[in-house]
C-alpha positions as CSV (number, residue, x, y, z in Angstrom):
1,M,-31.5,-18.5,-28.4
2,I,-33.5,-21.7,-28.3
3,V,-35.8,-22.2,-25.3
4,R,-36.7,-25.8,-24.5
5,Q,-39.7,-27.3,-22.8
6,S,-40.0,-27.2,-19.1
7,R,-38.5,-30.7,-18.6
8,Q,-35.1,-31.7,-19.9
9,R,-32.9,-34.7,-19.4
10,I,-29.4,-33.8,-18.2
11,A,-26.8,-36.4,-17.4
12,G,-29.5,-39.0,-17.1
13,R,-31.7,-37.0,-14.7
14,D,-34.9,-35.2,-15.4
15,V,-34.5,-31.5,-14.6
16,E,-37.5,-29.2,-14.5
17,W,-37.3,-25.7,-15.8
18,G,-36.3,-23.3,-13.0
19,S,-34.5,-25.9,-10.9
20,G,-30.9,-25.0,-10.2
21,F,-27.9,-27.2,-11.0
22,S,-24.2,-26.6,-11.2
23,V,-22.1,-27.0,-14.3
24,R,-18.3,-27.1,-13.8
25,L,-16.3,-25.4,-16.6
26,G,-12.6,-25.8,-16.0
27,L,-11.8,-24.3,-12.6
28,V,-14.9,-22.0,-12.6
29,G,-18.2,-23.2,-11.3
30,V,-21.3,-21.7,-13.0
31,E,-24.8,-21.9,-11.6
32,C,-27.4,-22.3,-14.3
33,D,-31.1,-22.1,-13.9
34,R,-31.7,-24.2,-17.0
35,W,-29.8,-26.2,-19.6
36,N,-29.3,-24.2,-22.7
37,D,-28.2,-26.1,-25.9
38,S,-27.6,-22.8,-27.6
39,V,-24.5,-22.2,-25.4
40,Q,-23.1,-25.5,-26.6
41,E,-23.9,-24.7,-30.1
42,S,-22.3,-21.2,-29.8
43,V,-19.1,-22.7,-28.4
44,R,-19.0,-25.4,-31.1
45,H,-19.6,-22.8,-33.8
46,W,-16.9,-20.5,-32.3
47,M,-14.4,-23.4,-32.2
48,V,-15.1,-24.3,-35.8
49,R,-14.9,-20.7,-37.0
50,S,-11.7,-20.2,-35.1
51,L,-10.1,-23.3,-36.5
52,A,-11.3,-22.4,-40.1
53,G,-9.9,-18.9,-39.6
54,A,-6.6,-20.2,-38.4
55,M,-6.3,-22.5,-41.3
56,L,-7.2,-19.8,-43.8
57,F,-4.7,-17.4,-42.2
58,G,-2.0,-20.1,-42.3
59,A,-2.7,-20.7,-46.0
60,I,-2.7,-17.0,-46.8
61,A,0.5,-16.4,-44.8
62,G,2.1,-19.3,-46.5
63,C,1.4,-17.9,-49.9
64,A,2.5,-14.5,-49.0
65,V,5.9,-15.6,-47.9
66,S,8.2,-15.9,-50.9
67,P,10.0,-19.2,-51.4
68,R,13.6,-19.4,-50.3
69,S,15.7,-17.4,-52.7
70,L,18.2,-19.3,-54.8
71,G,20.5,-16.3,-54.7
72,E,21.7,-14.3,-57.7
73,Q,21.5,-16.3,-60.8
74,H,23.3,-15.8,-64.1
75,N,23.0,-17.8,-67.3
76,L,26.0,-17.8,-69.6
77,S,25.7,-18.8,-73.2
78,D,28.6,-19.5,-75.5
79,L,31.2,-19.4,-72.7
80,R,34.3,-21.3,-73.5
81,V,37.0,-22.5,-71.0
82,V,40.5,-23.4,-72.2
83,F,42.8,-25.1,-69.8
84,L,46.5,-24.2,-70.4
85,D,49.7,-24.5,-68.4
86,E,51.4,-21.2,-67.3
87,P,53.7,-20.7,-70.3
88,Q,50.8,-21.3,-72.7
89,I,48.6,-18.8,-70.8
90,Q,51.3,-16.2,-71.0
91,A,51.8,-16.7,-74.7
92,K,48.1,-16.6,-75.3
93,W,47.9,-13.3,-73.3
94,K,50.6,-11.7,-75.5
95,E,48.8,-12.9,-78.6
96,V,45.4,-11.6,-77.5
97,T,46.3,-8.3,-75.9
98,G,49.7,-7.5,-77.4
99,K,51.0,-6.8,-73.9
100,P,53.7,-8.7,-72.1
101,A,52.6,-11.3,-69.6
102,V,55.1,-10.1,-67.0
103,M,54.5,-6.5,-65.9
104,M,55.5,-4.2,-63.1
105,T,52.9,-2.9,-60.7
106,P,51.3,-0.8,-59.4
107,R,48.8,-1.1,-62.2
108,L,45.8,-1.1,-59.8
109,V,44.6,2.0,-58.1
110,M,44.9,0.7,-54.5
111,E,48.5,-0.5,-54.8
112,S,51.5,1.7,-54.0
113,Q,54.6,-0.6,-54.0
114,R,56.2,-1.7,-57.3
115,R,56.5,-5.4,-57.9
116,E,56.6,-7.9,-60.7
117,E,53.3,-9.5,-61.7
118,V,52.8,-12.5,-64.0
119,V,49.5,-13.3,-65.8
120,V,48.3,-16.7,-64.5
121,G,44.8,-16.6,-66.2
122,F,42.5,-14.2,-68.0
123,Y,39.1,-13.8,-69.6
124,D,38.9,-12.7,-73.2
125,F,35.8,-10.5,-73.4
126,H,35.7,-10.5,-77.2
127,T,35.7,-14.3,-77.7
128,R,34.0,-15.1,-74.3
129,T,36.8,-17.5,-73.4
130,I,38.4,-18.2,-70.0
131,Y,42.1,-19.2,-70.1
132,C,43.3,-20.7,-66.9
133,P,45.2,-23.7,-65.4
134,K,43.1,-26.8,-65.1
135,M,43.4,-27.4,-61.4
136,N,43.8,-23.8,-60.1
137,F,40.2,-23.2,-58.9
138,E,41.1,-19.8,-57.5
139,V,42.3,-18.4,-60.8
140,C,39.5,-20.1,-62.9
141,G,36.9,-18.9,-60.4
142,H,38.2,-15.4,-60.5
143,E,38.0,-15.4,-64.3
144,L,34.5,-16.9,-64.2
145,H,33.5,-13.9,-62.1
146,H,34.8,-11.7,-64.9
147,A,32.7,-13.6,-67.4
148,V,29.6,-13.1,-65.2
149,L,30.2,-9.6,-63.7
150,G,32.4,-8.0,-66.3
151,R,35.4,-5.8,-65.5
152,F,35.7,-5.1,-61.8
153,H,39.4,-4.2,-61.3
154,F,40.2,-0.5,-61.0
155,E,43.1,-0.3,-63.5
156,R,45.3,2.7,-64.0
């Protein structure tokens, strides 16, 4: 704490040490016997330290938070897509698998009723090729999922 001489100049007036004067801080009046610069210095240092601490905390917290995730990423190399019409897809299916393109279900575990199914697109795992109709995004997207995720149908 710094102690000043007996006379100080406060708000343009000479004030002697020991004389009382009021300082209004917010809504609270504080009676002071003497003006003390160390209080102002302490408040100023506290504000600077608080601001510096808040900035440091913000920087550390900002670095600790990971950037927004871009989701699950997959890189496909040597993927080929061949757009064919439906009869060409069925002929290619028979050529690649040796199975007919029209089959009776249930071939999947979850199905119980028998019905006729026709191959409308497929992914050849050996040649890494998708065969699908050009403007059928549902079929091409489904086969793209096979290219990325592998086999996910539960076949009998």
